[in-house]
C-alpha positions as CSV (number, residue, x, y, z in Angstrom):
1,G,9.2,78.5,-17.0
2,P,10.0,79.5,-20.6
3,K,8.4,77.5,-23.3
4,I,10.9,75.5,-25.7
5,K,9.6,74.8,-29.2
6,L,11.5,72.0,-30.8
7,A,12.2,72.4,-34.5
8,T,10.1,70.1,-36.8
9,D,11.8,67.5,-39.0
10,S,11.5,69.8,-42.1
11,K,13.1,72.8,-40.2
12,L,15.9,70.6,-38.8
13,A,16.6,69.0,-42.3
14,A,16.8,72.6,-43.7
15,I,19.3,73.6,-41.0
16,Q,21.4,70.5,-41.6
17,R,21.5,71.3,-45.3
18,K,22.5,74.9,-44.7
19,N,25.3,73.9,-42.3
20,A,26.5,71.2,-44.8
21,V,26.4,73.9,-47.6
22,E,28.4,76.3,-45.6
23,R,31.0,73.5,-44.6
24,I,31.5,72.5,-48.2
25,A,32.0,76.1,-49.1
26,R,34.7,76.5,-46.4
27,L,36.5,73.4,-47.5
28,Q,36.5,74.5,-51.0
29,S,38.1,77.9,-50.1
30,K,40.8,76.2,-48.3
31,G,41.6,73.2,-50.6
32,V,41.3,69.7,-49.4
33,I,42.6,66.2,-50.2
34,V,39.7,63.7,-51.0
35,Q,40.3,59.9,-51.1
36,E,38.6,58.9,-54.3
37,Y,36.6,55.6,-54.1
38,T,38.2,53.0,-56.5
39,H,35.2,51.8,-58.3
40,Q,37.0,49.6,-60.8
41,P,39.2,47.4,-58.6
42,L,41.1,44.3,-59.6
43,L,38.9,41.4,-58.4
44,W,40.0,38.2,-56.9
45,A,37.8,35.4,-58.0
46,G,35.0,38.1,-58.1
47,S,35.8,39.7,-54.7
48,K,37.1,43.2,-54.0
49,F,40.5,42.9,-52.0
50,S,42.9,45.1,-50.2
51,L,46.6,44.4,-49.3
52,R,48.3,45.0,-46.0
53,A,51.9,45.1,-45.2
54,F,53.9,46.0,-42.1
55,A,56.9,48.3,-41.3
56,V,58.7,47.8,-38.0
57,I,60.7,50.9,-37.2
58,A,63.5,49.5,-34.9
59,S,65.6,52.5,-34.7
60,V,65.4,56.1,-35.9
61,N,69.2,56.9,-35.3
62,P,70.2,55.4,-37.6
63,L,67.0,54.7,-39.3
64,I,66.5,50.9,-39.6
65,V,63.1,49.6,-40.7
66,L,62.0,46.1,-41.6
67,Y,59.3,44.9,-43.9
68,R,56.9,42.2,-43.5
69,D,54.0,41.0,-45.8
70,G,50.5,41.1,-44.3
71,P,47.5,39.1,-45.3
72,A,45.2,40.2,-48.1
73,S,41.7,41.0,-47.2
74,R,38.8,39.9,-49.6
75,S,35.2,41.1,-49.3
76,P,32.8,38.5,-48.0
77,L,30.5,39.0,-51.0
78,K,31.1,39.2,-54.8
79,Y,31.8,42.8,-55.9
80,R,29.0,44.8,-57.5
81,A,30.1,48.2,-58.8
82,D,26.8,49.9,-58.9
83,D,25.0,48.2,-56.0
84,F,25.7,49.8,-52.6
85,S,22.6,48.1,-50.9
86,D,24.9,45.4,-49.3
87,K,28.2,47.0,-48.3
88,L,29.8,43.6,-47.7
89,S,30.6,43.4,-51.4
90,H,32.5,46.8,-51.3
91,M,34.4,46.4,-47.9
92,P,37.2,43.8,-48.0
93,N,38.4,44.5,-44.6
94,V,35.0,44.0,-42.8
95,H,35.0,41.7,-39.9
96,R,32.1,39.1,-40.1
97,E,31.7,35.6,-38.9
98,G,30.2,32.8,-41.0
99,F,32.6,33.1,-43.9
100,N,35.7,31.1,-44.8
101,W,38.3,33.0,-42.9
102,N,41.4,31.5,-44.5
103,M,40.1,32.3,-47.9
104,R,39.3,35.9,-46.9
105,R,42.7,36.4,-45.3
106,P,45.1,34.8,-47.7
107,P,48.8,35.4,-47.9
108,L,50.1,37.5,-50.6
109,Q,51.6,34.6,-52.5
110,K,48.1,33.2,-52.9
111,L,47.5,36.2,-55.0
112,Q,50.2,35.2,-57.5
113,Q,48.8,31.8,-57.7
114,Y,45.5,33.3,-58.7
115,L,47.4,35.6,-61.3
116,D,49.2,32.7,-62.7
117,T,45.9,30.9,-63.4
118,N,43.9,34.0,-64.7
119,F,46.5,36.5,-66.1
120,K,49.1,34.7,-68.0
121,S,51.1,37.9,-68.5
122,K,51.6,38.4,-64.8
123,K,53.9,35.6,-64.0
124,G,56.2,36.7,-61.0
125,Y,54.2,40.0,-60.7
126,V,54.1,39.9,-56.8
127,D,57.8,39.4,-56.3
128,K,59.1,41.5,-59.4
129,T,56.6,44.4,-59.4
130,L,53.9,44.5,-56.6
131,R,56.0,44.2,-53.5
132,P,59.0,46.4,-54.6
133,S,56.3,49.0,-55.4
134,M,54.8,48.7,-52.1
135,Q,58.1,48.8,-50.4
136,A,59.1,52.0,-52.2
137,I,56.0,53.8,-51.2
138,M,56.3,52.6,-47.6
139,A,60.0,53.8,-47.3
140,D,58.9,57.3,-48.6
141,V,56.1,57.5,-46.1
142,V,58.3,56.3,-43.2
143,R,60.9,58.9,-44.0
144,S,58.3,61.6,-44.0
145,L,56.8,60.6,-40.7
146,V,60.1,60.2,-38.8
147,R,61.2,63.4,-37.3
148,Q,64.8,64.6,-36.6
149,R,66.2,65.2,-33.3
150,G,65.3,68.5,-31.8
151,D,61.9,68.5,-33.5
152,R,59.3,69.2,-30.8
153,H,57.2,66.5,-32.5
154,Y,60.0,64.0,-32.5
155,W,58.5,60.5,-33.4
156,P,59.0,57.8,-32.6
157,L,60.7,58.4,-29.3
158,P,64.4,57.3,-29.1
159,G,64.8,53.8,-27.7
160,T,61.4,52.7,-28.8
161,M,60.1,50.5,-31.6
162,K,57.1,51.4,-33.8
163,I,55.0,49.2,-36.0
164,L,53.0,50.7,-38.8
165,C,50.5,49.0,-41.2
166,F,50.0,49.9,-44.7
167,D,46.9,49.3,-46.9
168,F,47.0,49.2,-50.7
169,L,44.6,48.5,-53.5
170,L,44.9,47.4,-57.2
171,D,42.6,48.6,-59.8
172,K,41.7,46.5,-62.9
173,N,44.7,47.9,-64.8
174,F,47.0,46.7,-62.0
175,K,47.6,50.5,-60.9
176,L,48.6,50.4,-57.3
177,Y,46.9,52.8,-54.8
178,F,48.3,53.5,-51.4
179,H,45.2,54.0,-49.1
180,E,46.6,54.6,-45.6
181,T,49.0,53.9,-42.9
182,N,48.2,53.4,-39.3
183,S,50.1,53.0,-36.2
184,N,47.3,51.6,-34.2
185,C,46.9,48.6,-36.3
186,V,45.5,45.1,-35.9
187,V,48.0,42.4,-36.8
188,F,45.2,40.0,-37.6
189,P,41.9,41.7,-38.2
190,G,39.0,39.9,-36.9
191,Y,37.7,37.8,-34.0
192,P,40.4,35.9,-31.9
193,H,38.8,32.5,-32.7
194,L,38.9,33.2,-36.3
195,K,42.8,33.3,-36.6
196,G,44.3,31.2,-39.4
197,P,47.9,30.1,-39.9
198,V,48.8,33.3,-41.9
199,Q,47.7,35.6,-39.1
200,E,49.3,33.5,-36.4
201,Q,52.7,33.5,-38.3
202,T,52.4,37.2,-38.8
203,Q,51.6,37.9,-35.2
204,Q,54.6,35.9,-34.1
205,A,56.9,37.8,-36.4
206,I,55.5,41.3,-35.6
207,T,55.0,41.0,-31.9
208,V,57.8,38.7,-30.8
209,D,60.7,38.3,-33.4
210,S,60.7,42.0,-34.1
211,L,61.1,42.7,-30.4
212,L,64.1,40.3,-30.3
213,F,65.6,42.2,-33.3
214,A,65.1,45.6,-31.4
215,E,66.6,44.1,-28.2
216,E,69.7,43.0,-30.0
217,L,69.9,46.4,-31.8
218,L,70.0,48.2,-28.4
219,Y,72.7,45.6,-27.2
220,R,74.7,46.4,-30.2
221,K,74.4,50.1,-29.8
222,K,75.5,49.9,-26.2
223,Y,78.6,47.8,-26.9
224,G,79.6,49.4,-30.2
225,L,78.9,46.4,-32.4
226,S,77.8,46.7,-36.1
227,L,74.2,47.8,-36.6
228,K,73.8,46.4,-40.0
229,P,70.9,43.9,-39.8
230,T,72.8,41.4,-41.8
231,S,75.4,41.2,-39.0
232,F,72.9,40.3,-36.2
233,F,73.2,37.0,-34.4
234,R,69.8,36.0,-35.5
235,W,69.7,37.3,-39.0
236,K,69.6,33.8,-40.5
237,E,66.2,33.4,-38.9
238,L,65.0,36.9,-39.3
239,K,65.6,37.1,-43.1
240,Q,62.9,34.3,-43.4
241,L,60.5,36.6,-41.8
242,F,61.4,40.2,-42.8
243,D,62.9,42.2,-45.6
244,I,65.1,45.2,-44.9
245,L,63.0,48.2,-45.9
246,I,65.4,51.0,-44.8
247,D,69.0,50.4,-43.6
248,E,70.9,53.8,-42.9
249,A,73.5,52.0,-40.5
250,K,77.0,53.1,-41.5
251,K,78.7,50.0,-40.2
């Protein structure tokens, strides 16, 4: 049969370099969006951290969306800006056993306690500045994702509920960066046996209480009752779990 000559390592490397250069050239000609690595993050007791929040799209017509704090995620190791030899210091959302899980997945209010101790000028920062800024970004993103009726990419489908998770980062100057949103998000990242109270409470709210809210919403639509979230039978309990992110109900 025919003889096949395999490329040597040096030839293969040359081909890969050529392909990479050509790909970069194509991307440069089209224009691309690049996510810059935030190399000067705000540190939490020496650890890099990210912030997660949840949006529950309970209805698209009218658009009704609930907001829920998620846990923060702290890197297992102290952050070292110029050392990439151990990625555990750069990745706050890495899943790894052997670390204090509750310390690595603290609630958002724990961040305020840390700021109160270490940044005297940031009293009330989480409630007055951080969360409202996150919610404003999330509302804009949700509105940009939800399609109008008649759009062939209509999403989410009528009569369905959708959960989105959003990830944010703060830099050392307290500038807020929106990193990404995901519709296939893990309510409590990590291994099942490492769940802590924050994750369990969030899971209950996101997977059970939000469904009860959506169920009542469908009931109210069917019988012509008010769709304002504050008029719901269980709103007294729900308002302890969620904020209203978007409410376009007219009555």
